[in-house]
Backbone bond lengths (Angstrom), bond angles and torsions (degrees), N, CA, C in turn:
res aa  C-N    CA-C-N  psi(-1)  N-CA   C-N-CA  omega(-1)  CA-C   N-CA-C  phi
1 X - - - 1.447 - - 1.566 108.36 -
2 X 1.243 123.21 -30.47 1.319 128.41 175.46 1.555 113.14 -62.43
3 X 1.271 116.03 -35.25 1.372 124.73 178.63 1.534 112.68 -59.87
4 X 1.369 109.94 -46.81 1.532 117.46 177.56 1.536 112.01 -61.11
5 X 1.345 113.99 -38.56 1.498 118.28 -179.77 1.537 109.60 -68.79
6 X 1.305 117.28 -40.09 1.401 120.06 176.03 1.611 113.42 -62.33
7 X 1.278 115.19 -43.82 1.436 118.69 178.89 1.559 111.12 -67.93
8 X 1.349 119.97 -37.32 1.405 122.40 179.57 1.524 106.95 -68.46
9 X 1.398 121.57 -44.05 1.430 121.25 177.47 1.519 114.91 -65.86
10 X 1.293 119.10 -32.30 1.423 121.26 175.98 1.477 114.91 -69.08
11 X 1.284 115.21 -29.48 1.521 119.16 -179.07 1.586 106.15 -82.36
12 X 1.218 123.02 -12.45 1.460 124.67 172.13 1.495 116.29 85.62
13 X 1.412 108.41 5.82 1.462 115.56 -178.14 1.533 112.28 -145.83
14 X 1.228 121.31 128.04 1.408 123.73 177.88 1.609 109.80 -87.06
15 X 1.285 118.21 4.04 1.524 119.61 -176.17 1.500 110.40 -59.27
16 X 1.380 120.06 -51.13 1.514 115.93 178.24 1.491 115.73 -60.67
17 X 1.431 116.35 -42.24 1.415 116.92 173.57 1.381 118.38 -57.93
18 X 1.375 120.03 -38.76 1.446 122.68 175.79 1.448 114.23 -71.89
19 X 1.246 118.67 -32.84 1.484 127.58 171.93 1.515 110.71 -54.72
20 X 1.201 115.55 -50.25 1.485 120.62 -177.25 1.586 107.49 -59.04
21 X 1.335 118.02 -42.87 1.461 120.30 -177.86 1.515 106.57 -69.82
22 X 1.260 122.56 -38.41 1.485 123.96 -170.35 1.575 105.00 -72.64
23 X 1.324 120.70 -45.94 1.459 123.85 174.60 1.457 113.74 -62.59
24 X 1.279 118.98 -36.88 1.441 127.08 -179.95 1.546 108.22 -65.81
25 X 1.445 117.04 -43.39 1.441 115.62 -176.67 1.532 110.81 -75.43
26 X 1.362 117.71 -31.59 1.412 117.39 175.12 1.564 114.19 -65.41
27 X 1.339 112.39 -41.73 1.418 114.38 176.90 1.505 113.82 -57.13
28 X 1.412 114.66 -44.31 1.398 123.32 179.39 1.580 115.91 -56.41
29 X 1.270 108.63 -43.92 1.521 120.00 177.86 1.487 109.91 -63.84
30 X 1.319 116.93 -44.84 1.548 119.54 -179.33 1.538 109.21 -68.23
31 X 1.328 117.74 -51.38 1.401 123.38 -177.27 1.602 108.46 -59.28
32 X 1.286 118.46 -44.57 1.439 123.46 178.62 1.468 114.10 -67.24
33 X 1.299 117.83 -31.79 1.490 124.46 176.97 1.659 106.78 -72.28
34 X 1.205 120.92 -46.51 1.447 123.06 177.10 1.512 111.11 -61.12
35 X 1.268 116.70 -37.82 1.538 120.02 178.62 1.445 107.32 -70.22
36 X 1.266 120.43 -44.95 1.538 122.96 -175.14 1.552 107.77 -62.69
37 X 1.312 112.68 -45.98 1.588 113.01 -175.45 1.562 109.70 -70.55
38 X 1.311 121.34 -25.54 1.380 125.46 178.88 1.568 111.29 -85.68
39 X 1.259 121.47 -10.54 1.419 124.64 -172.51 1.597 108.62 -85.11
40 X 1.183 119.93 173.76 1.484 118.17 177.44 1.493 107.50 -68.73
41 X 1.367 115.74 138.01 1.393 126.92 -173.87 1.527 109.69 -63.21
42 X 1.315 117.33 140.83 1.570 122.56 174.99 1.607 102.54 -74.07
43 X 1.441 108.69 161.76 1.512 114.38 179.82 1.538 109.38 -54.44
44 X 1.263 113.52 134.84 1.537 122.94 179.11 1.413 110.51 93.92
45 X 1.325 121.59 -13.11 1.486 117.12 -175.30 1.549 107.95 -116.14
46 X 1.317 120.28 17.42 1.514 124.60 -175.36 1.518 110.45 -65.01
47 X 1.354 121.89 -35.17 1.439 124.69 -175.31 1.520 111.74 -88.71
48 X 1.284 117.28 -6.96 1.538 112.66 -177.72 1.491 112.26 -77.11
49 X 1.264 114.54 157.20 1.534 120.32 -179.43 1.489 106.40 -97.98
50 X 1.368 114.09 158.87 1.382 119.62 -178.67 1.559 105.50 -80.96
51 X 1.312 115.28 140.01 1.523 121.81 175.93 1.541 113.61 -56.90
52 X 1.233 115.47 140.21 1.584 120.74 -175.45 1.626 107.57 -56.81
53 X 1.336 115.59 -30.32 1.454 110.48 -174.95 1.540 114.93 -79.61
54 X 1.330 118.53 -10.94 1.469 123.16 -179.00 1.576 104.58 -91.34
55 X 1.310 114.92 125.10 1.375 119.70 176.85 1.492 117.27 -75.63
56 X 1.363 121.52 146.35 1.512 125.21 -177.00 1.615 104.05 -74.97
57 X 1.242 116.59 129.02 1.471 118.69 174.46 1.556 109.01 -124.08
58 X 1.414 114.23 126.84 1.465 117.16 176.67 1.505 109.63 75.65
59 X 1.334 113.70 -167.35 1.443 126.63 178.87 1.495 110.93 -84.64
60 X 1.361 112.32 128.85 1.516 113.80 176.90 1.447 106.26 -113.40
61 X 1.419 116.17 121.18 1.441 121.70 -172.05 1.459 112.35 -72.20
62 X 1.439 122.52 -8.73 1.384 126.45 -179.37 1.539 112.25 -97.35
63 X 1.275 117.49 -6.64 1.468 122.02 -174.42 1.537 109.49 -73.32
64 X 1.373 118.02 151.41 1.432 120.97 171.22 1.519 104.26 -117.32
65 X 1.308 119.79 104.18 1.364 122.34 -178.65 1.628 114.70 -94.32
66 X 1.415 109.34 9.18 1.504 106.36 175.88 1.380 109.42 161.64
């Protein structure tokens, strides 16, 4: 971790260093949201549908394929 700080300080700008953290945080939120929506629903949410923007991943035991 200190190596990244030294590199960022040597370049004179913390912008690339901060950019990595921001992109990583956004990626973690998006991946976590997809995983949460595709997991078993918590109590009280069993009947709710998955939002259209969230892709279906793996087998969903509540889906009716035919």
